[in-house]
MOPAC internal coordinates of N, CA, C and O (Angstrom, degrees):
PM7 1SCF
backbone

  N    0.0000 0     0.00 0     0.00 0    0    0    0
  C    1.4215 1     0.00 0     0.00 0    1    0    0
  C    1.5227 1   113.46 1     0.00 0    2    1    0
  O    1.2310 1   118.64 1  -169.09 1    3    2    1
  N    1.3247 1   120.20 1    10.91 1    3    2    1
  C    1.4659 1   120.86 1   176.81 1    5    3    2
  C    1.5223 1   109.38 1   -95.66 1    6    5    3
  O    1.2310 1   120.18 1   -42.48 1    7    6    5
  N    1.3256 1   117.26 1   137.52 1    7    6    5
  C    1.4598 1   120.45 1   177.00 1    9    7    6
  C    1.5499 1   108.16 1  -126.52 1   10    9    7
  O    1.2310 1   121.94 1   -21.56 1   11   10    9
  N    1.3310 1   113.90 1   158.44 1   11   10    9
  C    1.4501 1   120.69 1  -179.81 1   13   11   10
  C    1.5100 1   110.02 1  -133.57 1   14   13   11
  O    1.2310 1   120.73 1   -41.21 1   15   14   13
  N    1.3219 1   116.21 1   138.79 1   15   14   13
  C    1.4681 1   119.96 1   174.94 1   17   15   14
  C    1.5159 1   108.72 1  -126.14 1   18   17   15
  O    1.2310 1   120.86 1   -24.91 1   19   18   17
  N    1.3269 1   115.96 1   155.09 1   19   18   17
  C    1.4490 1   123.09 1  -177.91 1   21   19   18
  C    1.4896 1   109.87 1  -127.12 1   22   21   19
  O    1.2310 1   120.64 1   -31.09 1   23   22   21
  N    1.3255 1   116.38 1   148.91 1   23   22   21
  C    1.4624 1   122.93 1   172.61 1   25   23   22
  C    1.5265 1   107.03 1  -131.96 1   26   25   23
  O    1.2310 1   119.96 1   -61.89 1   27   26   25
  N    1.3060 1   117.68 1   118.11 1   27   26   25
  C    1.4561 1   123.26 1   179.62 1   29   27   26
  C    1.5120 1   108.85 1  -114.85 1   30   29   27
  O    1.2310 1   119.87 1   -52.38 1   31   30   29
  N    1.3290 1   117.85 1   127.62 1   31   30   29
  C    1.4556 1   121.72 1  -174.50 1   33   31   30
  C    1.5446 1   110.24 1  -131.10 1   34   33   31
  O    1.2310 1   121.30 1   -51.13 1   35   34   33
  N    1.3060 1   115.12 1   128.87 1   35   34   33
  C    1.4923 1   121.60 1   170.87 1   37   35   34
  C    1.5160 1   105.63 1  -117.16 1   38   37   35
  O    1.2310 1   120.82 1   -58.50 1   39   38   37
  N    1.3352 1   116.04 1   121.50 1   39   38   37
  C    1.4725 1   119.47 1  -179.88 1   41   39   38
  C    1.5263 1   109.07 1  -126.10 1   42   41   39
  O    1.2310 1   121.84 1   -37.20 1   43   42   41
  N    1.3119 1   114.08 1   142.80 1   43   42   41
  C    1.4817 1   121.48 1   172.07 1   45   43   42
  C    1.4992 1   106.15 1  -128.56 1   46   45   43
  O    1.2310 1   120.64 1   -62.48 1   47   46   45
  N    1.3226 1   116.39 1   117.52 1   47   46   45
  C    1.4638 1   121.03 1  -178.06 1   49   47   46
  C    1.5169 1   112.01 1   -87.03 1   50   49   47
  O    1.2310 1   120.60 1   -16.88 1   51   50   49
  N    1.3311 1   116.45 1   163.12 1   51   50   49
  C    1.4659 1   121.08 1  -179.78 1   53   51   50
  C    1.5014 1   113.05 1   -58.62 1   54   53   51
  O    1.2310 1   119.93 1   145.53 1   55   54   53
  N    1.3237 1   117.74 1   -34.47 1   55   54   53
  C    1.4600 1   120.80 1   178.29 1   57   55   54
  C    1.5136 1   115.44 1   -74.61 1   58   57   55
  O    1.2310 1   120.21 1   179.56 1   59   58   57
  N    1.3520 1   117.20 1    -0.44 1   59   58   57
  C    1.4405 1   122.62 1   178.03 1   61   59   58
  C    1.4908 1   114.04 1    97.97 1   62   61   59
  O    1.2310 1   119.58 1   174.24 1   63   62   61
  N    1.3102 1   118.40 1    -5.76 1   63   62   61
  C    1.4724 1   121.02 1   177.47 1   65   63   62
  C    1.5194 1   110.41 1   -69.20 1   66   65   63
  O    1.2310 1   121.00 1   -45.74 1   67   66   65
  N    1.3282 1   115.70 1   134.26 1   67   66   65
  C    1.4561 1   121.52 1   178.49 1   69   67   66
  C    1.5049 1   109.18 1  -127.57 1   70   69   67
  O    1.2310 1   121.14 1   -31.25 1   71   70   69
  N    1.3275 1   115.43 1   148.75 1   71   70   69
  C    1.4699 1   118.07 1   172.07 1   73   71   70
  C    1.5130 1   110.40 1  -160.05 1   74   73   71
  O    1.2310 1   121.37 1   -22.30 1   75   74   73
  N    1.3205 1   114.98 1   157.70 1   75   74   73
  C    1.4381 1   124.34 1   176.16 1   77   75   74
  C    1.5176 1   106.86 1  -120.32 1   78   77   75
  O    1.2310 1   119.95 1   -48.81 1   79   78   77
  N    1.3236 1   117.69 1   131.19 1   79   78   77
  C    1.4648 1   121.08 1   178.83 1   81   79   78
  C    1.5367 1   108.59 1  -130.97 1   82   81   79
  O    1.2310 1   121.48 1   -35.75 1   83   82   81
  N    1.3226 1   114.77 1   144.25 1   83   82   81
  C    1.4512 1   121.66 1   177.87 1   85   83   82
  C    1.5215 1   108.60 1  -128.61 1   86   85   83
  O    1.2310 1   121.21 1   -48.54 1   87   86   85
  N    1.3440 1   115.29 1   131.46 1   87   86   85
  C    1.4613 1   122.12 1   177.78 1   89   87   86
  C    1.5149 1   107.76 1  -123.60 1   90   89   87
  O    1.2310 1   120.16 1   -28.57 1   91   90   89
  N    1.3315 1   117.30 1   151.43 1   91   90   89
  C    1.4604 1   120.34 1   175.79 1   93   91   90
  C    1.5328 1   108.92 1  -143.01 1   94   93   91
  O    1.2310 1   121.31 1   -25.42 1   95   94   93
  N    1.3134 1   115.11 1   154.58 1   95   94   93
  C    1.4514 1   121.22 1   179.68 1   97   95   94
  C    1.5281 1   109.38 1  -141.60 1   98   97   95
  O    1.2310 1   121.18 1   -54.11 1   99   98   97
  N    1.3381 1   115.35 1   125.89 1   99   98   97
  C    1.4553 1   121.75 1   173.69 1  101   99   98
  C    1.5403 1   106.60 1  -103.05 1  102  101   99
  O    1.2310 1   120.40 1   -43.43 1  103  102  101
  N    1.3121 1   116.85 1   136.57 1  103  102  101
  C    1.4530 1   119.05 1  -179.83 1  105  103  102
  C    1.5228 1   110.31 1  -141.15 1  106  105  103
  O    1.2310 1   121.93 1   -33.80 1  107  106  105
  N    1.3122 1   113.92 1   146.20 1  107  106  105
  C    1.4692 1   121.96 1   178.22 1  109  107  106
  C    1.5046 1   108.47 1  -129.54 1  110  109  107
  O    1.2310 1   119.48 1   -77.65 1  111  110  109
  N    1.3138 1   118.60 1   102.35 1  111  110  109
  C    1.4566 1   119.76 1   179.74 1  113  111  110
  C    1.5315 1   112.49 1   -72.60 1  114  113  111
  O    1.2310 1   121.28 1   -26.86 1  115  114  113
  N    1.3200 1   115.15 1   153.14 1  115  114  113
  C    1.4800 1   120.73 1   170.66 1  117  115  114
  C    1.4960 1   107.61 1  -139.42 1  118  117  115
  O    1.2310 1   119.41 1     5.25 1  119  118  117
  N    1.3087 1   118.73 1  -174.75 1  119  118  117
  C    1.4770 1   122.67 1  -169.23 1  121  119  118
  C    1.5442 1   114.80 1   -48.99 1  122  121  119
  O    1.2310 1   119.38 1   135.67 1  123  122  121
  N    1.3205 1   118.78 1   -44.33 1  123  122  121
  C    1.4499 1   120.10 1  -175.31 1  125  123  122
  C    1.5145 1   113.23 1  -128.69 1  126  125  123
  O    1.2310 1   120.42 1  -141.15 1  127  126  125
  N    1.3325 1   116.80 1    38.85 1  127  126  125
  C    1.4533 1   120.71 1   178.80 1  129  127  126
  C    1.4978 1   112.75 1   158.34 1  130  129  127
  O    1.2310 1   120.77 1    28.81 1  131  130  129
  N    1.3429 1   116.12 1  -151.19 1  131  130  129
  C    1.4705 1   121.62 1  -179.21 1  133  131  130
  C    1.5190 1   110.55 1  -158.54 1  134  133  131
  O    1.2310 1   121.63 1   -21.76 1  135  134  133
  N    1.3228 1   114.48 1   158.24 1  135  134  133
  C    1.4609 1   123.09 1   171.39 1  137  135  134
  C    1.5255 1   105.58 1  -110.59 1  138  137  135
  O    1.2310 1   119.85 1   -39.95 1  139  138  137
  N    1.3202 1   117.89 1   140.05 1  139  138  137
  C    1.4746 1   119.59 1  -178.73 1  141  139  138
  C    1.5226 1   113.15 1  -141.11 1  142  141  139
  O    1.2310 1   121.82 1   -23.05 1  143  142  141
  N    1.3286 1   114.11 1   156.95 1  143  142  141
  C    1.4507 1   123.28 1   174.31 1  145  143  142
  C    1.5221 1   105.08 1  -134.50 1  146  145  143
  O    1.2310 1   120.46 1   -56.05 1  147  146  145
  N    1.3354 1   116.72 1   123.95 1  147  146  145
  C    1.4505 1   120.28 1  -175.09 1  149  147  146
  C    1.5468 1   109.85 1  -128.17 1  150  149  147
  O    1.2310 1   121.19 1   -43.23 1  151  150  149
  N    1.3059 1   115.33 1   136.77 1  151  150  149
  C    1.4669 1   121.98 1   177.38 1  153  151  150
  C    1.5177 1   107.75 1  -124.25 1  154  153  151
  O    1.2310 1   120.43 1   -51.61 1  155  154  153
  N    1.3496 1   116.79 1   128.39 1  155  154  153
  C    1.4663 1   120.85 1   178.94 1  157  155  154
  C    1.5175 1   108.50 1  -116.56 1  158  157  155
  O    1.2310 1   121.02 1   -26.92 1  159  158  157
  N    1.3152 1   115.66 1   153.08 1  159  158  157
  C    1.4564 1   123.64 1  -179.09 1  161  159  158
  C    1.5238 1   109.86 1    51.14 1  162  161  159
  O    1.2310 1   120.52 1  -123.42 1  163  162  161
  N    1.3213 1   116.62 1    56.58 1  163  162  161
  C    1.4421 1   122.60 1  -174.89 1  165  163  162
  C    1.5248 1   114.65 1   -54.77 1  166  165  163
  O    1.2310 1   119.99 1   148.42 1  167  166  165
  N    1.3332 1   117.63 1   -31.58 1  167  166  165
  C    1.4701 1   121.25 1  -176.98 1  169  167  166
  C    1.4983 1   112.33 1   -97.00 1  170  169  167
  O    1.2310 1   119.75 1  -173.68 1  171  170  169
  N    1.3406 1   118.09 1     6.32 1  171  170  169
  C    1.4613 1   121.80 1   176.89 1  173  171  170
  C    1.5161 1   115.15 1    65.35 1  174  173  171
  O    1.2310 1   119.90 1  -144.65 1  175  174  173
  N    1.3315 1   117.80 1    35.35 1  175  174  173
  C    1.4362 1   121.33 1  -179.13 1  177  175  174
  C    1.5441 1   109.96 1   -61.05 1  178  177  175
  O    1.2310 1   121.58 1   -39.55 1  179  178  177
  N    1.3254 1   114.58 1   140.45 1  179  178  177
  C    1.4689 1   119.87 1   178.98 1  181  179  178
  C    1.5291 1   108.11 1  -100.92 1  182  181  179
  O    1.2310 1   120.47 1   -60.28 1  183  182  181
  N    1.3465 1   116.71 1   119.72 1  183  182  181
  C    1.4577 1   120.19 1   179.10 1  185  183  182
  C    1.4970 1   111.11 1  -156.64 1  186  185  183
  O    1.2310 1   120.72 1   -15.57 1  187  186  185
  N    1.3243 1   116.23 1   164.43 1  187  186  185
  C    1.4632 1   121.46 1   178.68 1  189  187  186
  C    1.5262 1   108.81 1  -114.53 1  190  189  187
  O    1.2310 1   121.50 1   -28.36 1  191  190  189
  N    1.3226 1   114.73 1   151.64 1  191  190  189
  C    1.4533 1   121.55 1   179.03 1  193  191  190
  C    1.5239 1   107.86 1   -97.58 1  194  193  191
  O    1.2310 1   120.69 1     3.32 1  195  194  193
  N    1.3330 1   116.29 1  -176.68 1  195  194  193
  C    1.4510 1   121.70 1   179.83 1  197  195  194
  C    1.5340 1   109.78 1   -52.00 1  198  197  195
  O    1.2310 1   120.56 1   -43.44 1  199  198  197
  N    1.3170 1   116.53 1   136.56 1  199  198  197
  C    1.4541 1   120.94 1  -179.74 1  201  199  198
  C    1.5031 1   113.60 1    83.00 1  202  201  199
  O    1.2310 1   119.75 1  -171.93 1  203  202  201
  N    1.3440 1   118.07 1     8.07 1  203  202  201
  C    1.4342 1   121.39 1   176.85 1  205  203  202
  C    1.5279 1   115.76 1    78.58 1  206  205  203
  O    1.2310 1   120.52 1  -163.74 1  207  206  205
  N    1.3418 1   116.61 1    16.26 1  207  206  205
  C    1.4468 1   121.59 1  -177.64 1  209  207  206
  C    1.5412 1   107.95 1   -78.94 1  210  209  207
  O    1.2310 1   120.01 1   -62.00 1  211  210  209
  N    1.3581 1   117.59 1   118.00 1  211  210  209
  C    1.4657 1   119.59 1   179.47 1  213  211  210
  C    1.5288 1   110.24 1   -68.00 1  214  213  211
  O    1.2310 1   120.39 1   -39.03 1  215  214  213
  N    1.3312 1   116.86 1   140.97 1  215  214  213
  C    1.4515 1   122.84 1  -179.83 1  217  215  214
  C    1.5223 1   109.49 1   -96.10 1  218  217  215
  O    1.2310 1   120.08 1   -28.62 1  219  218  217
  N    1.3189 1   117.44 1   151.38 1  219  218  217
  C    1.4664 1   120.68 1  -178.62 1  221  219  218
  C    1.5385 1   109.29 1   -67.81 1  222  221  219
  O    1.2310 1   121.83 1   -21.01 1  223  222  221
  N    1.3332 1   114.11 1   158.99 1  223  222  221
  C    1.4644 1   119.96 1   174.40 1  225  223  222
  C    1.5088 1   108.29 1   -73.67 1  226  225  223
  O    1.2310 1   120.94 1    37.43 1  227  226  225
  N    1.3262 1   115.81 1  -142.57 1  227  226  225
  C    1.4647 1   121.89 1   179.20 1  229  227  226
  C    1.5192 1   110.37 1   -58.83 1  230  229  227
  O    1.2310 1   120.15 1   -41.37 1  231  230  229
  N    1.3262 1   117.32 1   138.63 1  231  230  229
  C    1.4476 1   122.52 1  -175.58 1  233  231  230
  C    1.5264 1   108.64 1  -141.80 1  234  233  231
  O    1.2310 1   119.81 1   -49.07 1  235  234  233
  N    1.3380 1   117.97 1   130.93 1  235  234  233
  C    1.4344 1   122.06 1  -179.30 1  237  235  234
  C    1.5076 1   109.18 1  -124.70 1  238  237  235
  O    1.2310 1   119.83 1   -48.92 1  239  238  237
  N    1.3388 1   117.94 1   131.08 1  239  238  237
  C    1.4670 1   123.02 1   176.19 1  241  239  238
  C    1.5221 1   109.21 1  -130.55 1  242  241  239
  O    1.2310 1   121.45 1   -22.82 1  243  242  241
  N    1.3200 1   114.84 1   157.18 1  243  242  241
  C    1.4516 1   121.28 1   176.04 1  245  243  242
  C    1.5230 1   107.62 1  -139.98 1  246  245  243
  O    1.2310 1   120.18 1   -26.73 1  247  246  245
  N    1.3182 1   117.26 1   153.27 1  247  246  245
  C    1.4792 1   118.23 1  -179.95 1  249  247  246
  C    1.5051 1   111.86 1  -172.49 1  250  249  247
  O    1.2310 1   123.10 1     1.32 1  251  250  249
  N    1.3130 1   111.66 1  -178.68 1  251  250  249
  C    1.4551 1   122.25 1   178.57 1  253  251  250
  C    1.5049 1   108.09 1  -131.80 1  254  253  251
  O    1.2310 1   120.29 1   -45.01 1  255  254  253
  N    1.3097 1   117.05 1   134.99 1  255  254  253
  C    1.4588 1   120.79 1   171.84 1  257  255  254
  C    1.5328 1   107.70 1  -111.59 1  258  257  255
  O    1.2310 1   120.67 1   -39.22 1  259  258  257
  N    1.3261 1   116.32 1   140.78 1  259  258  257
  C    1.4281 1   120.62 1  -179.52 1  261  259  258
  C    1.5466 1   109.56 1  -126.54 1  262  261  259
  O    1.2310 1   121.09 1   -39.96 1  263  262  261
  N    1.3080 1   115.53 1   140.04 1  263  262  261
  C    1.4745 1   121.70 1   173.68 1  265  263  262
  C    1.5170 1   107.76 1   -95.40 1  266  265  263
  O    1.2310 1   120.83 1   -60.23 1  267  266  265
  N    1.3446 1   116.02 1   119.77 1  267  266  265
  C    1.4453 1   121.16 1  -178.12 1  269  267  266
  C    1.5304 1   110.86 1  -102.51 1  270  269  267
  O    1.2310 1   121.00 1   -41.72 1  271  270  269
  N    1.3248 1   115.69 1   138.28 1  271  270  269
  C    1.4722 1   122.03 1   175.33 1  273  271  270
  C    1.5096 1   111.97 1    74.36 1  274  273  271
  O    1.2310 1   118.44 1    -5.76 1  275  274  273
  N    1.2964 1   120.58 1   174.24 1  275  274  273
  C    1.4523 1   124.13 1    -8.69 1  277  275  274
  C    1.5490 1   110.03 1   -68.33 1  278  277  275
  O    1.2310 1   120.71 1   -29.26 1  279  278  277
  N    1.2800 1   116.25 1   150.74 1  279  278  277
  C    1.4872 1   120.57 1  -178.57 1  281  279  278
  C    1.4882 1   106.86 1   -87.81 1  282  281  279
  O    1.2310 1   120.10 1   180.00 1  283  282  281

């Protein structure tokens, strides 16, 4: 019952900056929600977003989503 999804991105900005980023998400659904583990920027690419804001390197999060109601 575990599934995995991938997101692969190649971007080239107008200023000439280029980067490749890979994200993945593992999820395990259950009766009223899911448990997940997500990793973004797996290769630690260094890049800036709009307005010159630097983006974090590798990032890992985990969580639970719950479906509430109807009661």
